C-alpha positions in Angstrom: 0.0 0.0 0.0 1.4 3.4 -1.0 0.4 6.0 1.6 0.0 9.7 0.6 1.1 11.0 4.0 0.9 14.7 3.0 -2.8 14.4 2.2 -3.5 12.2 5.3 -1.8 14.7 7.6 -3.6 17.6 5.8 -6.9 15.9 6.6 -5.9 15.3 10.2 -5.0 19.0 10.4 -8.8 19.6 9.9 -9.6 17.4 12.8 -7.1 19.4 15.0 -8.8 22.6 13.9 -12.1 21.2 15.1 -10.6 20.3 18.4 -9.3 23.9 18.8 -12.6 25.4 17.6 -14.7 23.4 20.1 -12.4 23.8 23.1 -14.0 25.6 26.0 -13.9 29.5 25.9 -14.3 32.1 28.6 -17.9 33.3 28.7 -18.6 31.1 25.7 -17.2 33.8 23.4 -15.1 32.4 20.6 -12.5 34.9 19.4 -10.1 32.4 18.0 -8.9 32.4 14.4 -7.7 29.1 12.9 -6.3 28.3 9.5 -4.3 25.4 7.9 -1.4 25.7 5.5 -0.6 22.6 3.5 0.5 23.5 0.0 4.2 23.5 -0.6 4.0 27.1 -1.7 2.2 28.2 1.5 4.8 26.3 3.7 7.7 27.8 1.7 6.3 31.3 2.0 6.0 30.9 5.8 9.5 29.4 6.1 11.0 32.2 4.0 9.4 34.8 6.3 10.8 32.9 9.3 14.3 33.0 7.8 13.9 36.7 7.2 12.9 37.3 10.8 15.8 35.2 11.9 18.2 37.5 10.2 16.5 40.8 10.9 15.6 40.2 14.5 18.7 38.1 15.3 16.7 35.1 16.5 18.6 32.1 15.1 16.0 29.6 16.2 13.5 31.0 13.7 15.7 29.6 10.9 15.9 26.2 12.6 12.1 26.2 12.9 11.8 27.3 9.3 13.6 24.1 8.3 11.0 22.1 10.2 8.2 24.0 8.4 9.8 23.0 5.0 9.8 19.4 6.1 6.2 19.4 7.5 3.1 18.1 5.7 0.9 20.9 7.1 0.9 23.7 9.7 -2.1 24.6 11.9 -2.2 28.3 12.9 -4.2 29.4 15.9 -4.5 33.0 17.0 -6.6 35.4 18.9 -7.4 39.1 19.1 -5.8 39.6 22.5 -6.7 43.3 22.8 -10.4 42.4 23.0 -11.4 42.1 26.7 -13.9 39.5 27.9 -15.6 42.1 30.1 -14.9 40.4 33.4 -13.0 43.3 35.1 -10.7 40.6 36.6 -7.5 42.7 36.6 -5.4 39.9 35.0 -4.2 42.2 32.3 -2.7 44.6 34.9 -5.6 47.1 34.8 -8.4 47.3 37.3 -11.2 47.2 34.8 -11.7 46.2 31.2 -12.3 50.0 30.4 -8.8 50.7 31.8 -7.4 47.9 29.7 -9.1 49.3 26.6 -7.5 52.7 27.2 -4.0 51.3 27.7 -1.1 52.1 25.4 -0.1 49.0 23.5 3.6 48.2 23.3 5.2 46.0 20.7 7.9 43.5 21.3 9.7 41.3 18.8 6.7 39.2 18.0 3.6 40.4 19.8 2.1 43.6 21.4 0.3 44.0 24.7 -1.1 44.2 27.2 -3.4 41.3 26.5 -6.7 40.1 28.0 -5.6 37.1 30.2 -8.8 35.2 29.3 -8.1 35.5 25.6 -4.7 34.0 26.2 -6.2 31.2 28.3 -8.6 30.5 25.6 -5.8 30.3 23.1 -3.8 28.0 25.3 -6.7 25.6 25.9 -7.4 25.5 22.1 -3.7 24.7 21.4 -3.7 22.0 24.0 -6.9 20.5 22.6 -5.3 20.5 19.1 -2.1 18.8 20.1 -4.0 16.3 22.2 -5.9 15.3 19.0 -2.6 15.1 17.1 -1.2 12.8 19.8 -4.3 10.6 19.7 -3.9 10.3 15.9 -0.1 9.7 16.1 0.8 12.8 14.1 4.1 14.4 15.2 3.8 18.1 16.2 5.3 20.9 18.2 3.9 24.2 19.3 6.0 27.0 17.9 6.1 30.7 18.7 8.2 31.5 15.7 5.6 30.2 13.3 2.9 32.3 14.9 5.0 35.5 14.7 5.8 34.9 11.0 2.2 34.1 10.2 1.1 37.4 11.8 3.7 39.3 9.9 2.5 37.8 6.7 -1.1 38.6 7.5 -2.2 35.0 7.4 -4.5 35.6 10.4 -6.4 38.8 9.7 -7.8 39.5 13.2 -5.3 37.9 15.5 -2.6 39.7 17.5 -1.1 36.7 19.2 -0.7 33.4 17.4 1.2 30.1 17.5 1.8 27.5 14.8 1.7 23.8 15.1 3.7 22.0 12.3 2.5 18.5 11.6 4.3 15.5 10.1 4.3 11.7 9.9 7.7 10.2 9.4 9.4 7.3 11.1 10.9 9.7 13.7 9.7 13.1 14.8 11.5 15.9 13.0 10.6 18.4 15.8 12.9 17.0 18.5 16.7 16.3 18.6 17.2 19.5 16.5 20.4 21.4 16.3 
């Protein structure tokens, strides 16, 4: 039997997207943005941006991670609009109320800007955890990567998100995402 692993993993990426989409959300409000990259052109464009950021921002691990993207069968992107408060006035963002948070000056770092609503970040984390749990159950190798999320945001692959992570997916005899140099 000849297995078309790229198509199989691309189909599994859709199941991971469902796991992320149906994960619990604070107040039942879904502000997640999810997309899948699986064509060689899409993966190369993402990897090229990661290489560019590696040079420009002097973050060498972006190029290492770009090599993994090029070897992957698909990449799942999950992001959230972190500047949108969940209206709980919890103070987790560092401001007393959501109104205070809304009026805060946003500051940019090398990848993201903040402050961020803590519940948006929790929702993002739960969604990522749900997706990688499904990948594990289906025996698809994966790794959560900050570098992919940053490059995806810079490329505008997630239109509403301000914080994102990428999950590269592959099915080889050995995981390509560990024992890296």
